[in-house]
C-alpha positions in Angstrom: 195.7 160.0 198.4 193.4 157.0 198.1 190.2 157.0 196.1 186.8 156.8 197.8 184.6 154.5 195.7 181.5 156.0 197.2 182.3 159.4 195.6 184.5 158.4 192.7 182.7 159.1 189.4 184.2 155.9 188.0 184.1 153.1 190.6 186.0 150.0 189.6 185.2 146.2 189.9 186.0 145.1 193.4 185.6 148.5 195.0 182.7 147.4 197.1 183.7 143.7 197.7 184.4 144.3 201.4 181.0 145.8 202.0 179.2 143.0 200.1 181.1 140.3 201.9 180.0 141.9 205.2 176.3 141.8 204.3 173.9 139.0 205.3 173.2 137.0 202.1 169.5 137.2 202.8 169.8 141.0 202.2 171.1 140.6 198.7 168.9 140.2 195.6 170.2 139.3 192.2 168.4 140.5 189.0 169.3 140.0 185.4 170.4 143.1 183.5 168.3 144.7 180.9 170.3 145.5 177.7 167.4 147.7 176.4 167.4 150.1 179.4 168.1 153.8 178.7 169.3 156.3 181.2 167.8 159.8 180.9 169.0 162.8 182.8 166.2 164.9 184.1 166.2 168.5 185.3 166.9 169.0 189.0 163.7 169.3 191.0 161.6 167.0 188.8 159.7 164.5 190.8 158.9 160.9 189.7 155.3 161.8 188.6 156.5 164.6 186.4 159.2 162.5 184.9 156.7 159.7 184.1 154.3 162.2 182.4 157.2 163.7 180.5 158.2 160.2 179.2 154.6 159.5 178.2 154.4 162.8 176.3 157.6 162.0 174.5 156.4 158.5 173.6 153.0 159.9 172.4 154.8 162.4 170.2 157.5 160.0 168.9 160.2 162.3 170.3 162.9 162.2 172.9 162.4 163.6 176.4 164.9 166.3 175.5 163.0 167.3 172.4 159.7 167.5 174.4 161.4 169.6 177.1 162.8 172.0 174.5 159.3 172.4 173.0 157.8 173.1 176.4 160.4 175.7 177.2 159.9 177.4 173.8 156.2 177.5 174.3 156.3 178.8 177.9 
């Protein structure tokens, strides 16, 4: 059974080379990476505005988003 890189949780280098080669070069943009970026998992159903406000609350309080969520749940 072959792997499907579109659904595989661990795609490998080269998995999408054929799709990229078939694209028009004008449709491709290159951006430098950001080594300081952090990925945060948010609860299902949270929209972008809620996520932004939650991140602002966490920053204001000097806590992580998870800590702020836990406080909100406990106080509800």
